[in-house]
C-alpha atoms as a printed R data frame, in Angstrom:
    type eleno elety resid chain resno      x       y       z
1   ATOM     1    CA   MET     A     1 -5.869  -5.945  -1.496
2   ATOM     2    CA   LYS     A     2 -4.930  -8.437   1.204
3   ATOM     3    CA   LYS     A     3 -1.762 -10.462   0.748
4   ATOM     4    CA   GLU     A     4 -3.675 -13.757   0.730
5   ATOM     5    CA   GLU     A     5 -5.984 -12.521  -2.025
6   ATOM     6    CA   GLU     A     6 -3.019 -11.213  -3.989
7   ATOM     7    CA   LEU     A     7 -1.190 -14.549  -3.724
8   ATOM     8    CA   TYR     A     8 -4.346 -16.396  -4.771
9   ATOM     9    CA   ILE     A     9 -4.699 -14.183  -7.868
10  ATOM    10    CA   ILE     A    10 -1.034 -14.681  -8.719
11  ATOM    11    CA   GLU     A    11 -1.384 -18.456  -8.485
12  ATOM    12    CA   GLN     A    12 -4.513 -18.389 -10.664
13  ATOM    13    CA   VAL     A    13 -2.800 -16.249 -13.290
14  ATOM    14    CA   LYS     A    14  0.181 -18.607 -13.230
15  ATOM    15    CA   LYS     A    15 -2.264 -21.470 -13.871
16  ATOM    16    CA   GLY     A    16 -3.618 -19.674 -16.936
17  ATOM    17    CA   ASP     A    17 -6.480 -17.453 -15.726
18  ATOM    18    CA   SER     A    18 -5.158 -14.196 -17.175
19  ATOM    19    CA   SER     A    19 -8.513 -12.489 -16.603
20  ATOM    20    CA   LEU     A    20 -7.493 -11.852 -12.978
21  ATOM    21    CA   PHE     A    21 -4.274  -9.984 -13.785
22  ATOM    22    CA   PRO     A    22 -6.031  -6.595 -14.258
23  ATOM    23    CA   ARG     A    23 -6.908  -6.707 -10.539
24  ATOM    24    CA   LEU     A    24 -3.185  -6.732  -9.723
25  ATOM    25    CA   VAL     A    25 -2.620  -3.887 -12.159
26  ATOM    26    CA   GLU     A    26 -5.428  -1.865 -10.601
27  ATOM    27    CA   CYS     A    27 -4.079  -2.445  -7.100
28  ATOM    28    CA   HIS     A    28 -0.477  -1.442  -7.892
29  ATOM    29    CA   SER     A    29 -0.701   0.948 -10.849
30  ATOM    30    CA   ALA     A    30 -0.725   4.229  -8.895
31  ATOM    31    CA   ARG     A    31  2.368   3.337  -6.857
32  ATOM    32    CA   ILE     A    32  4.243   2.002  -9.872
33  ATOM    33    CA   LEU     A    33  3.383   5.085 -11.925
34  ATOM    34    CA   SER     A    34  4.513   7.335  -9.089
35  ATOM    35    CA   ILE     A    35  7.892   5.650  -8.634
36  ATOM    36    CA   VAL     A    36  8.523   5.454 -12.384
37  ATOM    37    CA   ARG     A    37  7.581   9.115 -12.734
38  ATOM    38    CA   GLY     A    38 10.099  10.048 -10.065
39  ATOM    39    CA   VAL     A    39 12.867   8.338 -12.017
40  ATOM    40    CA   VAL     A    40 12.063   9.056 -15.667
41  ATOM    41    CA   GLY     A    41 10.904  12.599 -15.087
42  ATOM    42    CA   ASN     A    42  7.781  13.189 -17.114
43  ATOM    43    CA   LYS     A    43  4.244  11.937 -17.202
44  ATOM    44    CA   GLU     A    44  4.217  10.627 -20.762
45  ATOM    45    CA   ASP     A    45  7.387   8.548 -20.417
46  ATOM    46    CA   ALA     A    46  6.266   7.367 -16.983
47  ATOM    47    CA   GLU     A    47  2.924   6.147 -18.310
48  ATOM    48    CA   GLU     A    48  4.671   4.289 -21.123
49  ATOM    49    CA   VAL     A    49  7.191   2.661 -18.783
50  ATOM    50    CA   ALA     A    50  4.494   1.791 -16.218
51  ATOM    51    CA   GLN     A    51  2.502  -0.021 -18.910
52  ATOM    52    CA   ASP     A    52  5.651  -1.849 -19.972
53  ATOM    53    CA   VAL     A    53  6.281  -2.824 -16.337
54  ATOM    54    CA   PHE     A    54  2.918  -4.573 -16.129
55  ATOM    55    CA   VAL     A    55  3.380  -6.255 -19.497
56  ATOM    56    CA   LYS     A    56  6.770  -7.542 -18.375
57  ATOM    57    CA   ALA     A    57  5.334  -8.586 -15.000
58  ATOM    58    CA   PHE     A    58  2.554 -10.521 -16.710
59  ATOM    59    CA   PHE     A    59  4.936 -12.434 -18.948
60  ATOM    60    CA   SER     A    60  7.452 -12.950 -16.127
61  ATOM    61    CA   LEU     A    61  4.957 -13.924 -13.433
62  ATOM    62    CA   SER     A    62  6.015 -17.554 -13.602
63  ATOM    63    CA   GLY     A    63  9.385 -16.371 -12.246
64  ATOM    64    CA   PHE     A    64  7.829 -14.762  -9.166
65  ATOM    65    CA   ARG     A    65  8.694 -17.132  -6.322
66  ATOM    66    CA   CYS     A    66  7.047 -15.260  -3.415
67  ATOM    67    CA   GLU     A    67 10.438 -14.740  -1.725
68  ATOM    68    CA   SER     A    68  9.584 -11.057  -1.417
69  ATOM    69    CA   SER     A    69  6.272  -9.238  -1.593
70  ATOM    70    CA   PHE     A    70  4.680  -8.874  -5.005
71  ATOM    71    CA   SER     A    71  4.997  -5.078  -4.738
72  ATOM    72    CA   THR     A    72  8.747  -5.369  -4.113
73  ATOM    73    CA   TRP     A    73  9.062  -7.629  -7.156
74  ATOM    74    CA   LEU     A    74  7.097  -5.094  -9.238
75  ATOM    75    CA   PHE     A    75  9.198  -2.212  -7.906
76  ATOM    76    CA   LYS     A    76 12.351  -4.033  -8.996
77  ATOM    77    CA   ILE     A    77 10.963  -4.373 -12.517
78  ATOM    78    CA   ALA     A    78  9.855  -0.729 -12.456
79  ATOM    79    CA   TYR     A    79 13.238   0.427 -11.174
80  ATOM    80    CA   ASN     A    80 15.188  -1.494 -13.815
81  ATOM    81    CA   MET     A    81 12.934  -0.388 -16.660
82  ATOM    82    CA   SER     A    82 12.950   3.238 -15.470
83  ATOM    83    CA   VAL     A    83 16.731   3.376 -15.245
84  ATOM    84    CA   SER     A    84 16.948   1.831 -18.716
85  ATOM    85    CA   LYS     A    85 14.578   4.476 -20.061
86  ATOM    86    CA   VAL     A    86 16.683   7.262 -18.539
87  ATOM    87    CA   ARG     A    87 19.846   5.785 -20.015
88  ATOM    88    CA   ILE     A    88 18.234   5.539 -23.421
89  ATOM    89    CA   LYS     A    89 17.090   9.152 -23.324
90  ATOM    90    CA   LYS     A    90 20.412  10.204 -21.770
91  ATOM    91    CA   ARG     A    91 18.836  12.574 -19.337
92  ATOM    92    CA   ASP     A    92 18.560  12.827 -15.604
93  ATOM    93    CA   VAL     A    93 16.002  15.555 -14.960
94  ATOM    94    CA   VAL     A    94 12.708  15.567 -13.085
95  ATOM    95    CA   SER     A    95 10.208  18.380 -13.283
96  ATOM    96    CA   CYS     A    96  9.731  20.250 -10.014
97  ATOM    97    CA   TYR     A    97  5.970  19.857 -10.322
98  ATOM    98    CA   ASP     A    98  5.817  16.279 -11.549
99  ATOM    99    CA   MET     A    99  6.331  14.471  -8.236
100 ATOM   100    CA   ALA     A   100  4.494  13.708  -5.047
101 ATOM   101    CA   PHE     A   101  6.299  13.795  -1.725
102 ATOM   102    CA   VAL     A   102  5.099  12.935   1.761
103 ATOM   103    CA   GLU     A   103  4.759  16.057   3.850
104 ATOM   104    CA   ASP     A   104  7.331  16.465   6.586
105 ATOM   105    CA   SER     A   105  5.533  17.080   9.893
106 ATOM   106    CA   SER     A   106  7.322  20.406  10.434
107 ATOM   107    CA   VAL     A   107  6.157  21.590   7.016
108 ATOM   108    CA   ALA     A   108  2.642  20.231   7.603
109 ATOM   109    CA   GLU     A   109  2.327  22.483  10.670
110 ATOM   110    CA   ILE     A   110  2.870  25.658   8.644
111 ATOM   111    CA   GLU     A   111 -0.399  27.558   8.444
112 ATOM   112    CA   ASP     A   112  0.463  29.890   5.542
113 ATOM   113    CA   LYS     A   113 -0.523  27.997   2.391
114 ATOM   114    CA   GLY     A   114  1.674  30.155   0.136
115 ATOM   115    CA   ARG     A   115  4.737  29.602   2.330
116 ATOM   116    CA   LYS     A   116  4.014  25.881   2.477
117 ATOM   117    CA   GLU     A   117  3.739  25.647  -1.317
118 ATOM   118    CA   GLU     A   118  6.976  27.600  -1.686
119 ATOM   119    CA   MET     A   119  8.780  25.213   0.675
120 ATOM   120    CA   PHE     A   120  7.515  22.158  -1.196
121 ATOM   121    CA   ARG     A   121  8.459  23.683  -4.536
122 ATOM   122    CA   ALA     A   122 11.956  24.273  -3.179
123 ATOM   123    CA   LEU     A   123 12.154  20.718  -1.831
124 ATOM   124    CA   TYR     A   124 11.002  19.228  -5.137
125 ATOM   125    CA   CYS     A   125 13.580  21.258  -7.027
126 ATOM   126    CA   VAL     A   126 16.360  20.142  -4.719
127 ATOM   127    CA   ILE     A   127 15.233  16.537  -5.171
128 ATOM   128    CA   ASP     A   128 15.391  17.162  -8.936
129 ATOM   129    CA   GLN     A   129 19.120  17.736  -8.566
130 ATOM   130    CA   LEU     A   130 19.704  14.231  -7.173
131 ATOM   131    CA   ASP     A   131 20.891  11.484  -9.490
132 ATOM   132    CA   THR     A   132 18.438   8.797 -10.597
133 ATOM   133    CA   ASN     A   133 19.422   6.207  -7.988
134 ATOM   134    CA   ASP     A   134 19.326   8.666  -5.086
135 ATOM   135    CA   ARG     A   135 15.895   9.953  -6.172
136 ATOM   136    CA   PHE     A   136 14.628   6.380  -6.394
137 ATOM   137    CA   VAL     A   137 15.945   5.455  -2.934
138 ATOM   138    CA   LEU     A   138 14.540   8.628  -1.361
139 ATOM   139    CA   LEU     A   139 11.105   8.355  -2.973
140 ATOM   140    CA   SER     A   140 10.843   4.620  -2.325
141 ATOM   141    CA   PHE     A   141 11.570   5.095   1.363
142 ATOM   142    CA   TYR     A   142  9.519   8.229   2.053
143 ATOM   143    CA   ASN     A   143  6.794   8.196  -0.606
144 ATOM   144    CA   HIS     A   144  6.187   4.499  -0.977
145 ATOM   145    CA   ASN     A   145  7.054   3.304   2.515
146 ATOM   146    CA   LYS     A   146  9.470   0.681   1.257
147 ATOM   147    CA   SER     A   147 11.725  -0.746   3.950
148 ATOM   148    CA   ILE     A   148 15.508  -0.656   3.770
149 ATOM   149    CA   LYS     A   149 15.401  -4.387   3.044
150 ATOM   150    CA   GLU     A   150 12.925  -3.952   0.180
151 ATOM   151    CA   ILE     A   151 14.933  -1.111  -1.357
152 ATOM   152    CA   SER     A   152 18.017  -3.314  -1.082
153 ATOM   153    CA   GLN     A   153 16.211  -6.116  -2.918
154 ATOM   154    CA   ILE     A   154 14.956  -3.759  -5.616
155 ATOM   155    CA   THR     A   155 18.222  -1.944  -6.292
156 ATOM   156    CA   GLY     A   156 20.707  -4.720  -5.570
157 ATOM   157    CA   MET     A   157 22.515  -2.512  -3.015
158 ATOM   158    CA   SER     A   158 23.323  -3.919   0.404
159 ATOM   159    CA   GLU     A   159 21.051  -2.860   3.262
160 ATOM   160    CA   SER     A   160 23.896  -0.936   4.885
161 ATOM   161    CA   ASN     A   161 24.564   0.843   1.576
162 ATOM   162    CA   VAL     A   162 20.885   1.870   1.379
163 ATOM   163    CA   LYS     A   163 21.020   3.208   4.962
164 ATOM   164    CA   VAL     A   164 24.204   5.150   4.281
165 ATOM   165    CA   ARG     A   165 22.823   6.481   1.011
166 ATOM   166    CA   LEU     A   166 19.604   7.674   2.697
167 ATOM   167    CA   HIS     A   167 21.616   9.367   5.435
168 ATOM   168    CA   ARG     A   168 23.870  11.110   2.903
169 ATOM   169    CA   ILE     A   169 20.918  12.145   0.738
170 ATOM   170    CA   LYS     A   170 19.175  13.751   3.713
171 ATOM   171    CA   LYS     A   171 22.349  15.591   4.711
172 ATOM   172    CA   ARG     A   172 22.879  16.765   1.127
173 ATOM   173    CA   LEU     A   173 19.270  17.965   0.853
174 ATOM   174    CA   ALA     A   174 19.592  19.889   4.118
175 ATOM   175    CA   VAL     A   175 22.785  21.599   2.955
176 ATOM   176    CA   MET     A   176 21.268  22.415  -0.427
177 ATOM   177    CA   LEU     A   177 18.175  23.899   1.210
178 ATOM   178    CA   ASP     A   178 20.272  25.864   3.729
179 ATOM   179    CA   ASN     A   179 22.499  27.249   0.990
180 ATOM   180    CA   ASN     A   180 19.470  28.422  -0.967
181 ATOM   181    CA   LYS     A   181 20.455  26.307  -3.950
182 ATOM   182    CA   LEU     A   182 16.804  26.262  -4.937
183 ATOM   183    CA   CYS     A   183 14.838  26.776  -8.099
184 ATOM   184    CA   TYR     A   184 11.519  28.554  -8.115
185 ATOM   185    CA   GLY     A   185  8.878  28.250 -10.800
């Protein structure tokens, strides 16, 4: 959906035409579900939280001031609700097979499908070992193409903190992979 169309729909919903809101949900639901899933850890909880995100967004739409993109605003809601869900359940685990991750070009060049799957399984499991905030930052940047600025707006961290965190996460992942601190299914 083009930004102009999205802004038009938002303005119409704000004016009372709630019949247009499902178009926003349809446009953003896959990305929101994916990011929530990466934080809360399982499909069922993620679906529940994602629905709650859109309910909250609908009732809070009057507070959206177009200072950031609508998707960034939604991600902030999704991030906050996901972290709350994790705190409530007092767990910080993500299934190795319950995430999507953009293929690294060096991995994408591997011809052997079995080896490629093994490498991704290892990468997912290492990502599982990250804390909730680090997983969110990593997945937002690489899976959802959020900019440093957008991640900063969503999480409330400074842009320099997001950059440093991404750098440290990548270094930690590399060390973990090199040290064979992997889990295999």
